[in-house]
N, C-alpha and C positions, 0 to 999 in steps of 0.2 A: 504494500500500500504506500502511496505517495505521502511522505511525512515531512513536516516542517517543524523545526525546533526554535521556539522563541525564548529569549533570555538564555541563550545557549551556554554562556560562559566558555570554558575551554573545551567542553564537549563530552562530559561524562554521560549525560542522558542520551545524546546523539549516538555515542559509541555503543551503549547498551542496546538501544533499539536497532541499530545497524547490525550488531552481532546476532540479534534474534531474527534477522531477515527482512526488516522494514527498509524501504527505499527512502533514505533521507535525501531530499532534493535541494534543501537550502536551510540556512540557519540565520538568526538575527541576534545581535547584541549591540551594546553601545560602549563597552569598556575595551579600549584599544589593546591593552596587553593580552587579554583573553582572546580577542579576535585574532591576534597574530599567532598565538599558539594553535587556535582552531584551524587556521589556514594551513598550517604545516602538517596537519594530521588527517585531513579529509579531502576528498576529491571534489565534492560539491561546493558551491559558493556560500560564503558567510557575509552578511551585509551589516554595515555599521549604521544602525537605525535607532532613533529614539521611539520606542514603541508606545510611548504615552501620547504621541502626536495624533490628532484626530484622524488624519488620512493614512496612518500607518497600515491599516488593514488592506488597503488597495494593493500594496506590493505582495502581501501574503496571499490575497485572493487570486492574484494573477498566476500563482504557482499551482492553483487547483489542487490543494492537498486533501487527501482523504482523512488524514490524521494530523493533529497539531499537538505537540508536546511542549513542555516548558516549565521552568522553575522561576517565577517572578521573584525579584530580590526579597529576602526574608529578614533583613536586619531590624525592621521595625517590630517584628514579632519575636525575634530570637532571644533566648535567655542570655546570649552573649551581647545583645544590643541594649537599647534603651527601653524597649517594649512600649514605644509610643507611636500609635498609628497616625498621629497628626504630623509626623515628620515628612510625609510625602511618598516614601517608597512603598508604603502599603497600598497606595493608589494604583501601583503597577499590577496588582492582582486584579483590580477592576479593569485595567487596560487589557489584560489577558482575556478576561471574560467578555469584554466588548468586541475584541477581535474575533473570538469564537462565535459570538452572536451574529456578526456581520459576514463572516466567511462560511459558516455552517459546515464544517467538516463532519464526516460521519462519526469520528472519534476525536476525543481530546484527553490528554493526561496532564494534570497539573501537580507539581511537587512543591512542598514547602516544609517548614519546620512544624513540629507537633503543635506548638503553641497557637498556630493560626486557627485551629479549630475553635478557639474561644474568642476570636476577633469579630468586630462589627463588620469589617470589610468582607470577610468570608461570607457572612450571611447575605450581604448585598450581592456578591458574586453568584451565590447559589440561586438567588431569585432570577438573575439574568439567565443562567444556564437552564433552569426549569422552564422559564418563559419561552425558550426556544425549542422545547420538546426533548431535552436530553434526560435519559435515565441516568442516575448518578450512583456511583459506588465510592464511598469515602472510607479510607482505611489508614491507620497508623501502623507502619511496618518497621520492625527493628531489623536493620540490615544484617545482623549477625545470624539471623535465621533464613536469610535469602542469598547465601553464597558470598557474603562479605565478612572478612575477619575483624569486624568493628562493631561495637555497640553504638548504634546510631539510629534514633527513632525519627522517622520522617512521615509526614502526612501526604497521602496521595489521593487525588480526586480524579476518577476516571469517568468520562461521559460518553454515552453512545446514544445516538438518535433513536427514539421510539422504543428503547428498552425500559424495563422496570427498574426502579431503584434497587440497589444491592445486587445487581446481576452478576458482578464479578467477584463478590465476596467469597463464595465457596472456593474459587480457584486460588485466590490470594492466601487463603487459610490452609488449604490442604497441601499445597506444594512447599510449604515451609519445612525446613529441617526440624528434627525433634530436639536437637541440641545446638547451642551457639557455636559458630565457627571460630576457632582460635587462630592467632597469628601463625603459630607453628603449623597448623593444618594447611594453611594457604601458602606460606612461604618457606616452610621447613626451617632449616638453620641458616638460610642464606643471608640473614642480617648479621650473622656473626656475634650475636649477643643473646643473652637469656632474659635480661631485664632492660627496661628503658624508662626514661623520664618524660612525662607529659605535663607541661606547666598547667597548674590548676587555676580555676577562676578565683578560688579562695583557698588559703592554707588550712582551712578546716577540712578540705578534701584531700584524699590521697593523690600522689603524683608519680609513684613508681609502680610499673606494671610488668607482668610476665608475658613472654611470648606464648605461654600455655593457656592463655585466656584471650578473649576478644580485646582488641585495642579499644580504648575509650574513643569518643567522637573526635575525629580529626577536625580541628578548628583552623581559623585563619591566622592564629598566633602560634609561633613556635620559638620558645626561648630556652637558653641554657639553664643549667641548675644554679640558682642563686647560692652564693657562698653562705648565706644565712639560713638556707633551708634546713629545717629540722624534720627528722623522720616522723611520718604520720603512722598511727597504729595500724592503718589499713594497707600501708605500702608493702609490696611484694618482696622487697629486698632491702638490705642495709645500703647506706650511701657509701660508695667507694670510688676509686679513681677510674674504674672501667665503666661506671654508669654514665650514660649520655642520653640526650634526646634523639629521636629519629631525625635523619637528614631529610631535606626537602624531597628528594626522589624516593626515599623509603616511605614517606608519607603518601606519595602518589600510589605506591604499591598497595598500601593499606586501603586506599580508595579504589583499588582494583583496576587502576590504569595499567596496561601492559608495559613491559620494559621497553618495547619499541616505540611507545608514545613519546613524542618529542616536546620537551619543555624548554622555553627560552624566555629571558627577561631577568629583571632584578629579583633578588631573593624575597623581598617584601611582597611584590606582586605575585610571585609564584606561590608563596605560602598562602596568600589570600585566595587565589583562584582554585588551588587544590582543596583548601578547606571549604570553599563554597560549593564545590562540584557535587553532583549526584554520583555516588559510587557506581561505577560502570556495571558491576554485576547486579546491583539493586535495580537499575534501569532495565537491564536485560531480564531480570526476574519478572517485573511487571509486564514487559513486552511479551514474554512467553505465555504468561497467564491470559493475556488478551488473545493471542493466537489459539490457545487451547480452547477458550470460550467460543471463538469463531468456528473452530473445527467441530465442536460438539453441539453447536446450536443449530437445530433443524430449521429455524426461521431465518438464519443468516443468508444473505444474498451473495456472499463471497465463495468462490471456488478456489481452494488452495492447492497448489502443486504438491506432489508427494514429498519433496524435500522439506517443505514446511510442516507437513503432517508428521514427519519423523521427529521434528523438534518438540512436538507435544509430549512425546514419550520420555524426553529428557527432563521435563519440568520437575518430576518427583525426585530427581537426584539432588536438588538443592538442600 
């Protein structure tokens, strides 16, 4: 299916859907550092566009997408941000909803932080979607049960024209693994360490983690161990000279970007775009659930080739 990615960042959601077999025909963002990385990793075009502009939908509509995916900026909802919807970035969720209502793809997928579920702007967006005839499935997924070695809860809203609400929920639930994926299960001992430091938001929280558990959420901040840091009772190890934070590229691996994915730019920008990205395998998980639903739905108008039907059988392996 022809797919367009809005607020694409460096491409985590695009790559996940592409890996599942979706045809990504274009992407849009307005942050130049992320756009430059995106260009280096995909064959289709990425456009520098302010999607809050009234006429932005025209460029999207011209691509005739069957599917629109995207993660509008989440800083105004995030626990790492100010949690203030009046700052303006929350309105980009409504911009996403308005583009959907004007382009009317058969499908859309919107990703955001868990906290958006309590926001006023989401309620307004849901009214827009329902007013256009979309059946909606809303789900908070923890990435560590979806093929990602990271405890990261994210809100997904999946819309399909003329479907019932909750249509995808059984697929999103049943394909999850029964236990969380650890860093070691995904990367083995390739990091060359057993423990690592992740700078906490508060020193009331632990900061030292083991590769034999899921990584904590990869954020846009990556700092060295302060000389004044005192061991937390929940830390997985004592503090010693070999303890270190993950490197920028190691953090991209935890976000399930492949080793062949090319990153360029200054360290601050790279840390931010990697922390903001949708984990590739999490995007792929949602994409495969959609394909499985299409394959099993007798009312679907789509006829899938055998190669995609085989992908459904792999969904239970997450």
